[in-house]
Structures are given as structure tokens and as C-alpha cells.
N, C-alpha and C positions, 0 to 999 in steps of 0.2 A: 539853838546850840551856839550861834554866834554871840548871843547875849551872855551866855554862860561864860564863853571865852573872854569876852570883854570885862566881865565882872571879875573873873579870876585874874586878869591882867592888872586891873586897878588895885587889887588887893595884895599882889605879890610882886617879886622881882622878875625880870626877864631872864631867859636862859643865858648862861655864860658864853655859848657858842654864837656870838653875834655875827661872826664872819660867814656863817653857813645859813643865814636867814632864808636864802632862796632854795635850800635843799630840804627843809622840813615842812610837812603839811600842818604841824601843830605849833607854828612859830609864835602865835599869840597867846598860847596857853602858858600860864605861870606854873612852874613845878613847885608843889608845896614843900615848905621846909620841914626839917625833921621835927621841930618843935610843934609845928602845926599838925604834922601827921600824928605825933604822939598825943597832942591834945584831942585830935579827932578820935583816936582810938580810946582815949580815956572817957570821952563822952559817948562812947558807942552805946547804942541801944539796940533794941530789938530790930532785926532787919525788916520785919513786917511793919513795924511802926514807921521806920524810915521810908519804906515804900509807900505807906499811906501819906506821909508828908510830901513825898515827891509827886504823888498822884494828885495832891491837893493844889499843886501849882497850876495856875491858869494856863489854858491852852495857848494863849497868845505868845507866851514865853517860849513855846516849842515850835512856833511857826518859822518859816525861812525868811519871811519878810522882816526887814529891819524897821525898828520903830524906837521911839524915844520912850524908855521905860520910866524915866523920872516924870516926864509929862503925863505918862499913863497913870502913874500912881497919884500924882497931884490931882488929876481930873477925877480920881475916885474919892477924894476927900469930901466929906459932907460940908455943907455950908457953915455949920457951927462946929468948931473943933472942940474936941474933948481930949485933954492931955492923957488921961488914963487910957482912953481908947487908942490914941495914937501910939502910946508905948506898947500896948498889947499887940497892935498890928505890926509894929516894928519888930517885936520879939518873934512874931510869927514868921515874918520875912527872914529873920536871921536863922531861925530853925530850918526854914526851907533852903536857905543858902548853905547852911552847914550840911544838910543831908545831901545836897547836890555835890558839894565839894568833896564830901567823903566818897561819894559814888565815883567821882572822877578820879580821886586819888587811888581808889582800889583798882580802877581800870589801868591807870598808869603803872602801878606796881606790877600789875599782871603782865604788861608788855615791856617791861624794863630790859630784859636780856636782848630782845630783838633790837631795841633802840640803841643799845650800847654797841652791838655788832655792826649796825649800819653806820654809826658814827666812825668806827674804825675804818671802814671801807672808804668813807669820804676823805678821811685823813690821808690814806694811802694814795688815793687818786690825786690829791692836791700835790703830793710829793712828786709823782710821775710827771705831772704837768710842769712843774718847775724844772725837771731834768730835760724835758723836751725843749723848753725854751732855751736852755743853754746850748743844746746841740744845734738848733736852728741858727743861733747867733754865730757859732763857729763856722757853719757851712756858708753862711753869707759872707763871712770874712774871707774864706778861702776862694769862693767864686770871684770875688772882687780882685783877688790877687791874680787868678787865672786870666781874667779879662785883660788886666793890665799887661800880662806876660806875652799875649799874641800881638803881631803887628798887623796893621791895616793893609800892608802890601800883600801878605799871604792870602788874606781873605779876598782882596781885589783880583788876584790871579785866578783863584777858583771861580769867581763870578764871571770873569772874562772868558774862561774856558767853557763854562756852561752856556754863556751867551753865543759863543762861536758855534757850539754844537746846534743850538736852536736856529741860528741864522742859516746854517748849512741845510738843515731840514726844510726851512722856509723857502730857500732858493730852489730846492728840488720840487717842492710843491708848486711854486710859481711857474716853473718850467712846464710841469704837467698841466697846470691850468691854462697856460698859453697854448699848449698842444690841443687841449680840449676845445678851446675857442676856435681853433683853425680847422677842426674836423667837419664843420658845417659845409665848407666848400667841397671837401672830399665826398661827403655824403651826397651832395647834389650831383657830382660827377658820376658816382656809382649808380644813382637812380637813372641818370640819362643813359648809362650803359646797360640798364635793366639788370644790374647785378644786385637783385633784392636780398639774397642771403648775405652777401658781403656787407651791404649797407646796414642790415639789421644787426649782424654780428658786431660791426663797428659801433653802432649806436648803443647796443647793450653794454659793450665794454666801456664806452664813455660814461654811461649812466652809473655803472659800477664804480668807476674811478671818481666820478663826481660825488657819489655818496661818501667816499673816504674824506673828501675835503669840504664837506657840507658846513663846517664851522666857519668857513670864509663867507663873507657877505656876497661876494661876486659869484660864488658857486651856486647860490640859490637861483639867481637869474639864469645861469647857464643850464642848470638842471631843468628848469621850466622850458628853456629853449630846446633842449634835447627831447623832452617829452613831446613837445609840439612837432619836432622833426620825426619822431617815431610814429606819431599819429598820421603825419603826412605820408610817411612810407607805407603805412597800412592802407591809406586811401589809394595811393598809386598801385599798391599790390592788389587791391580789390578791382581796380580798373584792368590791371593785367590779367587777373583771373577771368574777368568777363570776356576778354578777347578770345579765350580758348573755346568759347561756346560756338563760335562760327568757323574758326580755322584752328584746329588743334595742332600744336607743335610740341613735340616731345621735349626738346630742350627747354623751351619756354615754360611749359607746364611743370617740368622738374624743378626749375628755379623757384617757381611760385610756391610749390608744395614744400620745398626745403625752407623757404622763408617763413611760411606759416608754422612749420615744425619748430623753428628757432623761437618764434613768438609764443609757442605753446597753444596755438589756436587751430589745431587740425580739424576739430569738430566744427568750429565756427566757419572755417574755410569751406567745409562741405555744405553747410547750410547756405552760405553765400553763393556757392556754385550753383545750387539748384534754383535759387532765386534768380540768378543771372540767366540760366537756361530758360526759365519761364519768361523772363523779360525779353530774351533774344528771340523766342518764338513769336511773341506779340509784335515786337518791333520789325522783325523780318517780314512777316506776312503783311503788316500794315504798309511798309514801304513799297513792297512789290505791287500790291493792289493800288496804292496811291499813285505810283508811277504810271500805271496803265490808265487809271481813271483820268489823271491830269493830261496824259498824252492824247486820249480820245476826246476829252472835253475841249481841247484847244484853248482859246482865250476866254473861257467862261469865267464869270466873276464868283462862282460858287467857291466857298472856302472849304475845300475837301479835307484839309489837314485837321480841321476841328471836328470832323465827323467821327462817329464811332465806327469801328471796323465793320460791324454788321451792316450798318447803313451804307458804308462805302462800297461794300460788295454789290449792292443793288444798282450801282452806277456803271458796272462793267458792261460794255457793249458785246453783241454777239460775235463780232469779228475778232475782238481781242480776248474772248473768253478762254479759248484753248491755249494760246500763248501765255496768258497770265496764269492759268492753272498749271501749266508745265513749269514756268519759272517759280511758281509758288512751291511746287513739289520739289524742285531742285534745291531751293533755299532751305526748305524743311529737312531735306535729306542731309544737307551739310550740317545742320544742327544736330540731328540724330547720329550722324557719323561721328561728330565730335564727342558726343556722349558715349558712344560705343568705344571709341579709342581711349576716352578717359577711364572707363571701366577696365579696359585692357591694360592700361598703364598701372592701375592699382593692383590688378591681379598679378602682374609681373613683379611689382614691388613686394607683395606679400610672399611670393615664392622666394625671392632673393633674401628677404629677412628671415624666412624659416630655414633656409639652407645655411645661412651664416651662424656660427656658434657664438653665443654671447659670452663675454668675459664676466669677471666678478662685478665690475662697475656697471656694465650694461644689464646684468641680471636684476639689479635693483630697480631699473626703469622698465623692465620687461612687462610688468603688470599694466602699467599705464599705456604702453605701446599696444598691448593686446586689446585693451579697452578701446583705444582709438581705431585700430584696424577693424574691430568688430562693428563699431559705430559707422565707420565709413562704408563698410561692405553692406550693412543693412540699409543705410541711407541711399546708396547707389542702386540697390535692388528695388527698393520702394520707388525710387525716382524714375525707373523705367516706365512703370505704368502711368505715373503722373505726367511725364513728358509726352508719352503717346496720347494720353487723354487730351492734353492741351492741343496737340497737333490735330487730333480728330475734330475737336470743337472748332478750330479755326477753319479747317477744310470744309466742315459741315456748313458753317456760316457762308462760305463762298459758294458751295454747291446749291444751297437753298436760296441764295440771293438772286438767282436768275431763273426765269422760266424757260426751260429747255424744250418745251413741247413743239416749238417750230424749228428746232435744229435739223440739219440734214442728217441722214442716217449715218454717213461715214464720220461726220463730226461728233455725233453722239457716241459712236463706237470708240473714237479716240478718247473721249472723256471717260467712258467706262474702262477703257484699257489703262489709262493713267491712274484712275482710282483703284483699279484692281492691282496694279503694280504697287501703289502706295499701301494697300492692305497687306500685300505680301511683305513689304518692308516692316509693317507693324507686327506681323506674325513672327518674323525673324528677330525683331527688336525686343519684344517682350512676351511673345506667345499669345498676343491678344487676337481675338476673333473680329475685332473692329466693329462691334455692334453699332456704334454711333455712325460710322461711315456707311455701313451696310444699310442701316435704316434710312439715312438721308438719300443715298443713291437709289435705294428701292423706291422711295417716294417719287423722285424725279423720273425714274425709269418707268414706273407704272403709269404716271401721267403722260410721259412721252410715248410710251408704247401703245397706249389706248388710241391716241390721236394718229400715231403712225400707222397702226394696224387698220384703223378705220379708213384712212386715206388709201392704203394699199388695197383694201377690199373694193373700194370705189374704182380704183384704177384697174383692178382685175376685172370688175364688171365691164368697164369700158373696153378693155382688151378683148374680152369674150364677145362683146356685142359687135366688135369690129373685126373679129377673127374670121378669116375666110377658110380656115381649116385646110390650109395648104401645108404640104410636108416641109419641115425645116431640114435642109440637107446637112446633117452632121456626119462626121466620119464614123466608120464602122467600129472603131475602137473608142468611141465617145464614152466618157465616164464622168460622173458628177465631181469626182475628186480633181478633175482637170480644171474645174471652174475656180476662179479666185475666191469666191465666197466660201469654198470648202477647203481652202488651203490649210486653214488652222487645224483641221482634223488630221491631215497627213503629217503635220509638223509636230504634233504632240502625241505622247504615248498615253497620257492620262487626261481625261476630259476635265479634271479639276485644275489642271495647270492653266495659268492665265496666258492669253495670247502673247503677251510680251515675253514671257518665259519660253513659250513655244517658239517664238521667232529667234530667240538667242541660242536655243539648243543646237541647231545645225552648225552654227558658226563657232561654238565653243564646246565641243563634245567633252573636252577634258575638264570642264568646269561644272558638269552637271550636278555634282554633289556639293559644290561650294555655294555658300549663301551669298546674297547680294553684298553684304558688308565685307565678306572676304574677297569678293571679286573686285570691288571698287574701294578697297581700303586705302590705297595710296593715291589713286587718281581716277578720274572719270566720274560719270553720274549715270545711274540706271535709266533716268528719264531722258537723258540725251540720246542714249542708244535706242530707246523705244521710239522716239520721234523720227530719228534718221531712218531706222529700218522700216518704220511704218510708211514713210514716203517711198522707199525703194520697192517694197513688196506689194503694197495694196493701193497703188495709184489708180488702178482700174475700178476698185470698189467705190471710189469717190466720184466716178464719172457722171452717172445719171440716175442715181436712186435705184439702180438695180432692175430697170425695166427695158432699157434700150442697149443693145449690144453694139459695141463700136467695131470699126474695121479691123483693129488689131486682133480682137477676140475672134472675129469671123475667120480671119486668116489662120488662126491657131486651131480652132475647134470645129469649124464648119467646112463642108465641101460644097463648093458652088459649081463644080463641073456638071454639065448636062449629062444625061444618060448616054448620049451618043459618044461622049468622050471617054467613057469608062472602058478601060482595057478589057479584052475578052476574058483574060484569066480571072478578073474580079467578078465575072458573071457566072462563074462555075458554082458547083455545089458547096454548101456551107451548113453549119449547125444552126438551126433556127433558134433565135434567142428566147422565143416564148416557150418552146417545148423542150429544147435540149436534144432534139432528134439527131441521130447520127447522119453524116453526109450520105448522099445517094451512092448506090453500090459501086458503080463504075462508069467511066466515060463512055464505054461502048454501048451501054444501055440508055444513055442520056436521051437519045431521040425517042426511044420507046416510052421512057418515063415522062418526057415532056408532054406527051399526048394526054397523060392523066392530069387533068387540070386542077387537081387538088393542090399542087405546089405551084402557086402563081408568083413565087419569088425567085424563080431561077434566073430571071433577067435583071435582078436588082441585087446590089451588094447588101450584105447583112448589117444594115445600119438601123439604129433605133428609130422608131416612128414617133415623132413628137413635133409639136408646133412651136412657134415663137412664144405663145402664151405659156405652153408647158415649160419651156426653158426659163421663162421669167418667174414662174411659180417656183421652180427648183432653185433659182438664184435667191428668191425671197426666203425660202426655207433655210438656205445657207446663211443668210444674214440673220435670220431669227435665231438660228442655232449658235451663231457667233456671239450674239448678244447674250444668249442664255449661258454660254460657257464662261462669259466674263462675269455675269451677275446671276449667281445661282438662286438668290432669294426670290426672283420672279420667274424661275424656271417653269413652274406650273402655268402661269399666265401665258408665257411664250408658247409652250407646247399646246395649250388650248387654242391659241391663235393659229398655230401651225395646222392644227386639225381643222380649223375653220377654212383655211385656204384649200385644203384637200376636199372638204365637204362642199364648198361652193363650186369648185371645178367639177366634181362628180355630179352635183345637182344640175349644173349648166349643161353638161354632156347629155344627161338623161332628159332634161327639158327640151333641148334642141332636137335630139335624134331618137329618143326612146319613148316619149310619152304618146300613148295611143289608147283609145277607148275599146279597142277590139281584143285587148289581152284577155280579159275575163271570159269573153264569149268563145275564144279559141279553145279553151280547155287544155292548153298545152303547159300550163304552169310556168310561163315565161319569167315571171318575177317571183322569186322566193320570198318567204315570209320575212327572212332576215333582211333582204334588200328592201322590201317594202317598209319594214320598220325603220331602217336607216333613212330612207327618203322622207318618211313622215317626220322623223326627228329633225332632219335638216330643215325641212319646210317650216316646222313650228318654231325652231330655235334660232334659225339664221336668216330666213327669207322674210322680207317685209311684204306680206301679201296685200296690205292695205293700199299700197301705191298703185296696185293694178286696178282698183275700183275707183268709182267716181267720188266716193265719200271718204277719201283718205284723210286721216287725221281725226275722224269722228270716233273711231274705235281705238281703244288702247291708249295708255299714257305715252307721252313723247319720250320719256326716259327709256322705256323698253324698246321703242323703235330705233333709238340711237344705236343699239347694239345689233341691229339687223340691217340687211342689205336688200335692195329691191331685186326681184327675180330678173335675170338677164334675158335679153331678146336676141334671137338669131339674126345675124346680119342678112340684109336683103340681097347681098351678093351671093349668098349660098342658096342654090336651087335644089330642092329635094323632090321635085315633082316630075323631073324629066326622065322618061324611060330609057333614053339613049345612054345616059351615064349610070343606069341602074339606080335611079332615084337617089343620086348623091352618094353612091357607095364609097367613092374615094374619100369624100369628106367624113363620112361616117367611120371609115376605117381609121383615118388619121385621128379623129376625135376619140374614138373608143380605145384604140391602141396606145394613144398618147396618155390616156388615163391609166391604162394598165401599166405602161412604162413608169408613170409617176408613182403608182402603187408599189412597183418593184423597188423604186428608189427609197420610198418610205420604209419598206421592209428592210432594206440594207442599213437604214439609219436607226432601226429600232433599238439595237443594243446600245448605241451611243445616247439616244434619248433616254433610255431606261436608267443609265448611270447619272443623268442629270436630274431626273424626276425625283422629288422627295418621296420617301418611303410611303407616307400616308396617301399620296396621290397616284401611286403606281397602278392601282386598279383602273383608273381612268384611261391611262395609256394602253393597258392591256385590252380594255373594252373597245377603245378606238381602233386598234389593229384587228381585233377579232370580228367586230361588227361593221366596220366601215371600210378599212383598207382592203380587207380580204374579199369584199363584195364587188370590187372594181371589175373583175373579170366577168362577174355575173351580168353586167350590163350588156354584154355581147348578145345575149339571147333576145331581149326585147328590141334592141336597136337593129340587129340584122334581120329579125323576123319581119320587120316592115318591108325591107327589100325583098325578102323571099316571098312575101304575100303578094307583092305587086309585080315581081319579075316574070311570073308565069301566069298565063290566062287560065285560071282554074274554072271560071264560069263557062268558057267555051267548051271545056272538056265535059262539064256536066250536061251541056246541051247536046253534045255529040253522043254521050252515053244514053241520053234519054231517047235518042232515035234508033238505038240498037234493039233488035227483036231477040228476047231472051227465052221465049217459050218454044224453042226449036225442038225437033224430034230426032235429030241426028247429030252425031259427034262431028264437030268442025275441026279442021286441021289448020285453018288460017285465022290469025287473030284479027281483031277489029281495027278500024282505021284510027280510032281515037288514041290508040296506043302509040301509033306512029306520030300523030300530031303532038302528043305529050312529050315523046322523046325528042321531037324536033324543037320543042320549047326548051328542053333541057340543054340541047346542043347549042342553041342560041344563047342561053344563059351562060353556058361554059365559055363561049366566045367573048361575050361581053365582060365576063370576069377577066379573061386574058387581056382584053383591051384596057380595063381599069388597072391591071397589074403593071402595065407599062409606065404608069404615072406614080402609082403608089404600091409598094410591096404589100402583098396580101399574105400574112403569116398563115401557117398551116392551121392553127386553131380557128382563125377567122373563116378560112375556106370550109373547114369542117362544119362550123356552125351554120354557114350559109347553105351548104348542101344538105345538112341535117334538116333545116327548116323547110327547104324546098321539097325534099323527099317526104318529109312528114306531112306537109300540106297536100302533096300529091296523093299520098296513100289515103289520107282522110277524105280527100275529094273522091277517090275511087269508092271508098266505103259509102260515102254520101250518094254517089251515083248508083251504086248497087241497091241502096236502100230506097231509091225512087222507083225501082222496077215494080210494076204492077203484077205481071205474070212472069213466072220463071219455071223452066223445067229442069230436070236433072242434067240434060244436055246443055242447057243454058248456064247452069252452075259450072259445068266443065269448061265451057267457053270463057267464063269469068276467070277461072284458074289459068287457062291458057293465056289469056290477055295479060294477067298479072305476072306470070312467069316470063313472058316475052319482055314485059316492061323491066323486070328485074335483071334479065340477062343483058339487055342493051345498057341499062343504067350502070351496071357494074363496070362497064368499059369506060364510062365517063368519069367515074369517081373512085378514089381509093378508100372511101369511107366504108368501114366494116365494123359491125354488121349493118345492114341496111335498116335505117330507123323505121319503126312501125310495120315491119314486114309481117310479124305475127298478127298485128292488128287487122290487116286485110285478110290474111289466110284464115284466121279464126272465124271471121265473119262469114266468109264464103262457105267454110265447112259446117257452120252452124245450120245450114239448110237441111242437112241430112240427119239432124238430131231427132230423137223420139220425143214424145210429149214430156216424159219425166226429165230426160236429159235437157230438153229445152227450158224447162222451168228452172232447173239448177243453173243452166247457162245464164239465164236472165239475172239470177241473184248474184252470180259470181262476177259478171262482166259489167261493171258499172261505167266503164270507159265509153261505152256506146250510148248515144242519145236515145231518148224515149221513142222518137220517131223511127230510128233505125231498128230498134228492137221490135216495135209494133209492126213495121213493114216485114220484118223477118217472119213474124207469126202469121201475118195475113197472106204472104206469098206461099207459105207451107200449107195453107188451108186447102183441103181437098186431096192433097197428095198423101200425107201421112198424119195429118192433124185434123180432127173433126171440129165442128162448131163449138161443142161444149168445151173441148180442150182449148179452143181459141179464146173463148170467153174467160176461161180460167187463167190462161197465160196473160191476156190483156189486163185482167184484174191484178195479177202479180206485178205487171209493169206499172200500173197505176199506183199500187202501194209503194213501189220504189220511188216514184216521182213525187208522191204527196209530201214527204218531209221537205222537199226542195222548194215547194211553193211558198 
């Protein structure tokens, strides 16, 4: 297309609009003249032919690439030129050019109106541009005139005014900057005065002012300095916050919290506070323990400060253990009290904020305040358990760091009491049951108590083996509640209350419902009160391990006056403590009643019968119960050990005074099946029988024997074979009745022990009381039977009865001599009982048992004597009845015992002589209480009178049938 344009340019004139060459895209096209247009129309041909001519043009002429067409055509010429061919080719090119020109001319004519219209617009634009140039020229000329019309003085005045205004603002800014630079000194003063809210408020205001003048270069350095100062204030504020962990001060803590509120870091402050409390607990306990360790170590080179707290606790000496524990608890109390007061402060603040009505400005911040309060409240509540857990772990490490198995009892009780008070603090602090403390103190207690109880059993054995079973002269109004070991029971209403609380209750009755934190909120320390009162009230407990009574206690609880010094009014009638019988009827009958020697206590005051060993056992029970009341987790172990004390005492009394191989042969049922079961159980479970043999240690493991105690041996000073003192009756009475008294004290303690015993273990306690404690009085029968069996010469009576002739033929009116001899023996027995009662009061149940045994043995001796008779007539049987009635009549004057024991036993045997054959056979089957010899003699004596030989054989066969199963 460019080639066509160039061709057309070379052939025609340019457009007359030469000044607008930049505005037309067809600037190089020559517009055909009218002559040319006319010529072209004249030579017009068929459009199809023209189109064929145009199509015959080479493609290269239509390409966009510029090329030299002349060069192109010349290169196409053949090597040998032919004029005719050249002319023909030239004519062809002309025709092609003519066709193209015509085509272009047609297109131009077709666009002619648009072209003319556009030319008119260009002409109008040119005119407007010329007018604008004239306006600009005039404006510039007028501006030049205005510039020359103003004076430089007027503009200078305005510039000076503006400069003055700027300088005034600058002076004000400089004064502010100077003030900001001087605030550093004031901030330091406020920090020294601990005015943290004021310092923070001032620093924040300075920062705000500094941000206004940040465009000054000096302000950037000041702003950095203020930021450092603010960080320094936060550090000092953190230190101030940590001080509240040990000594809480309301004003101080209020300042700190207000300062954190200004900083907008209330939640951060609470996180820091809990971290400081944890650190305070660690530092406090470490410093307390370290101080005692270094004090006791003296000039040792050991670097205790570098030790871990747990290792440091192992270096505490036994002498410093309790003071260190007390100081440790005091220090921890201060930390927990500070936390308690911190919570109290926040609760009061919440109440004040809720009561105050927020205005419109405060309402916008209420949501954020609610969030902060909620966070603080939850954090403080969760912190209770965390703080107490840290306290427990620190105290646990201290408790387990020392072996307490060798502590004195009273020292160990102090430790238990301190820990009990600490657990009470924990319960009031966060409602915790202090499982960590309970488990650690339980471990130490079980270990200590095993060793302690083992030593006490060995000491009890030693006391029993050295006991002479003399009466310990206590006052008639003696009661175990008077002993210091049982003071804790009288001072507490509930067994679950710790001794420290029990001690405090009498002195502060108006504070019973107040918690420890309420009592000691402002001043004082519960552990200080505990120690001081412990020293005042229980100094005697610490005296001698509970076995030796001192003179003070003797003067308070024991009566050392001899019987001769007792006023006569004290020797009068009284209610017997064993039976509760009413006093004797009247003084006027005293002389008559005194002849009935069943009451051998008329010349003694109504004082309990007990020995020093009994009193020691009671004291030991009190100590065990005190330990149990402080530490309930080992209550069952303690009660089990208490039962072993009673078991061993009972077994010792039985072994010393009641063991005899004649029990079974007597047929009197002296030992009940329950008592026998109890004695067998004690012997198998508590008594180390292997030490009695030569091959001790060969049988049974050592571990089992550690839990057992060797059987005690009766002191050689106690003589039980002398008939003059009724075979040691005084010692037997003291021993047996002291056991009964001990059982009564155990009965009085049952309800208290039951409250201490875990529910799952209560059947053990019930079984102990029903099968052991209640059998104490049953030992009277076997023990006193030995005296009754030896006090009267029953063998002599049998010999005298054997010399009596019973086959007489006439009724006798005079009884036999052996009855008088037997009665004489009873009178002598009665006198000897009176002699013994001068030294030891013989209670009514004891005298009844003694008389019952003697009468029973006498009656059985009578039956045995009658059974030895070879021949006997009816008159002889009547004489037997006469003798027995005489014996009963005289005997009833010697004793108040009614009915006479075994009276029917004798009468029935005598009357059996008159039975017929059939009645005799039925008698044999029904009366198994008689021996085979006695029954056989009855049959043999009746032979010939009313029983024949056949009946005799039959009856003897029946007796043999009865005896056969026993063989």
C-alpha cells in the first residue's frame, strides 16, 4: 500500500493543505485531478476485468515490507533484452497502475464528504488556538503590572508576623521539652516514696507529651529514656508485689494494684503474683531449714547453700527437728495468710465496684473490667490449691527427710500435733484433705509406732515379770480422765478435733466458730499458741515415756496413807464398784452384818484395785489414743496395738495365777469356750512360744517372731504356795481385779474408739470387746478355784467319811464328826479371808466366787465320800441327810451366798438310794453330772435291798453304755 502511495505521489501534486500535514493519515496520497478522473472514467472498462488486472499484480507489491520496486523490476529483466517485449511489459504495468489508480480514486470520492467535514473542524480548532494565545498574552501582561504594584514592605510584614507566630509555638514546645527532661528526678523521688501509681501516671503523661513533639530530634532520645524509666518502674513494681507474699499490707497492695491498673496489666500482675507466692514458699522453707542446718553443723565446711532443699532436710538433727518444723509452719502460715488476705482484698474491691453506679464514660470500659475481675477471681481460686500443694510438698520433704523411729513419744506427739494443725490450716485454706501430708505422716507414724509399740510390749513384759502384785493405793474417786494422758478427751467435744484445737477451746469459747484465719487475721500465729500451751498443759507427758509416775502425780492421784490413818467414817458402808450393790442397811446392824464374811471390804475404802503396771497400761492406752486422735489414717493400727496391750496383760494374769492342769478333771467348767478361744488366739498370735524351748529360732521365720512377745514369767518375790496367806490370795485378787478394772476402763472407752475406727474395721473392734474384754471377769473362776481347792483339806474329809459306819439299823439324832471338822475348815477359811482383806479389799464378786468354789468342792467331796461307801442302810442314808442338813445350816451362818451351790447335787445323790429299778435306770440316763464310779457305787450299794442281781447287771450295762462314748 505504501508503494501505491509513493507511486501516486510521484505522479501527481501534493495536497494544498500543507500546513496540516500532521493531521491527515493520507498525507502522501496525491488527489487525482479532474482531468485524470475524467480520463479514468473514459477508459473505464468492465469491473471484472479491472479486478482481474489488480489480481494479476504480484503479491510483493501488497506486502508491508518496503522494497525497491525499480530494482525489483530490473532484476526481472532477461539477460537479452527485446524491445517489443519490454514495451509490452511496460504497457502491462501501466494498465495495472491505471486500474489501481482508478480503484483509489473511487474510494476517495466515496469518502469525500467526511474528509471535507474533518477539514472544517481542523480550521475551527486553529482559530480557537489563536484566540487563546491572545488571552494568555494579556494575562501575563496584567500579572506583571500587579507584581510591580505591591511593595516588598507589605510582604515582609506578613512574613515577620508568621515567623513570630511560629517562634512563639516553638518557645512553648521548648519549655515543655525542658519540663519533660526534668521529670526523671521527680520520678525517682516518687519511686523512693513507693508512690507507684503517681509515678506511672506521670510517666504516661510524659510519654503522651513526648509523642506530640516527636518531630524534634532531642525528643526521640527523651522518649527512649521515658520508656526505660517505665520499664524500671515495672521492675520495682514487681519487687513491691513480691513483698506482699510474706507480709501483706493493705495500703501497699492497693498502691501496687492501682499501678498495674494504670499500666493495663491487671492479668499480668496476677500471673506474677502467683509466681512470687511459689517462689516465696521455696525461699522461705529453704532459708528456715538452712538456718537450722548451719546452726547445728557449726564450723563444718559443707556448702549447704548449694544443696537441694530435699537433701538439706536430711541434715536436720533430732534436737532441732521440732523447733525447725515449728518455724517452718510459722513461715508457711505467714505466706498462706498473705494469700488469704489478698483474696479478701479482691473480694472487697469487687463488692465496691458492683455497688458503685458507672457513668457513661465508665460504661464503655465495664466489659474490660468484668473480664479482668473474672480472670483475677478464677486465678485466685485456682491458686489456692496450687499454693497448698506447694506447701504440702515442702513439708512432706521435711517430714520424710528424718527417721523418726527413735523419737521420744512426747516429741513425736508434738510433731503429729503440729502437722495436724497444719492440715487444719489446709482444710480451711482451700478445703483440701491434705492427702500428701497424710500419706507422708502416715508412713512415718506407722514406722515409728511399730518400733514404739514393740518397745512398749517389751517394757510391759519387764514390768509384769517384776510386778509383785501389790495394791497401788489410789484415791476412791480415781478416774482415768484425771490422768494427763486422757486430758485431750475431756477438752474436746468431738474426737475428730485436733489436740491443738482442743487446747484452744477452753481459753477462747467465743471463738469456737471462727476459723484460724479469722482468729489470727491481724496478729498472732496458731503454731505459737500450740507450742506455748503444749508446754503448759502436757509437761508431765514428756517426763518418762509413760511408765514411771512422778511425785507430783502421786500427790494428785494416789493415796499413800496407811490403813491405820484412814478415818473411821471412811471405813463405813459403801457401794461396791464391781457390783453396784446398795450400802448396808443400817449402822445398828453393822456388827451383825460384819460377822457374815462375804463382805470383806468393810474395813477398806471403796478404791479401785489396780497395780502400778495396770496404771502404766492405762497411761499407755491414753497415749495411743492421743496419737490416734491426731492421726486418723493409722487409727486401726493403733487400736490393734491397744488390743495387744490388753491381750498381753490378760494372758500374763492367766499364766501367773490361773493356769492349772486340774481344770478339765474337775468337771466344773471353770474356763468357758469363749475364754479358751481367746487365750488360744492370744497365745498363737502374740506370744512367742519358741523362746521357751531350747531350739528357739529353728521354727518359724524371724519376721513373724518380731511381731510376738515372749511369755512373761512370774516374779520370784510372789509366793503362791504358802497356806498362811491363802496361797497368794492377796496377789491373785490384785491381779485379777486390776484386770477387771482395766476391762471396765476399756468398756468406757469403747464409744470413743468406735468413732476413731474406720467403718470397714469396726467389726474388729466389736469382736475385740465381745470376745476379749468381756471375758476378763471370767478369769476369776479358774484363778480363785486354785485357792479354793487348796484352802480346805478335802482329802482329810474323805478319810474321815470312809471311817463312818453307814449300815446302821437305827435312826441317829447326832451328826458325824467329819461335818464339824469340815465346818471348822470353813471357819478358818473365813478368818483367813478376813486377814487378807486387811491388806487388800476383797470385792463381793470375789468373795462370792471363793465361797462358791469352796462349797462346790465340799459338796462334791461329800458325794465322792458317799460314793465310796460299800454298805449302806436306809438309816445310813438318813444319817447322810442329817449330816448334810447340819452342814448347810452352819454354812449359811458363815456366808451370804444364796442359793448354796451344788446343794441339789448332794441331795439328789442321797435320795437316789431309794429309787426303784426303772427309776434308777432313768436317773442314770438323766444325771450325767455324776461320775461312772459314783453311779456304779449307787447301784452296788442298792443291791440286795430293792435291786436284784439281774437289775444290777442291767444298770451297770447302762452306765457302761454312757461311759463308752467318752473313752
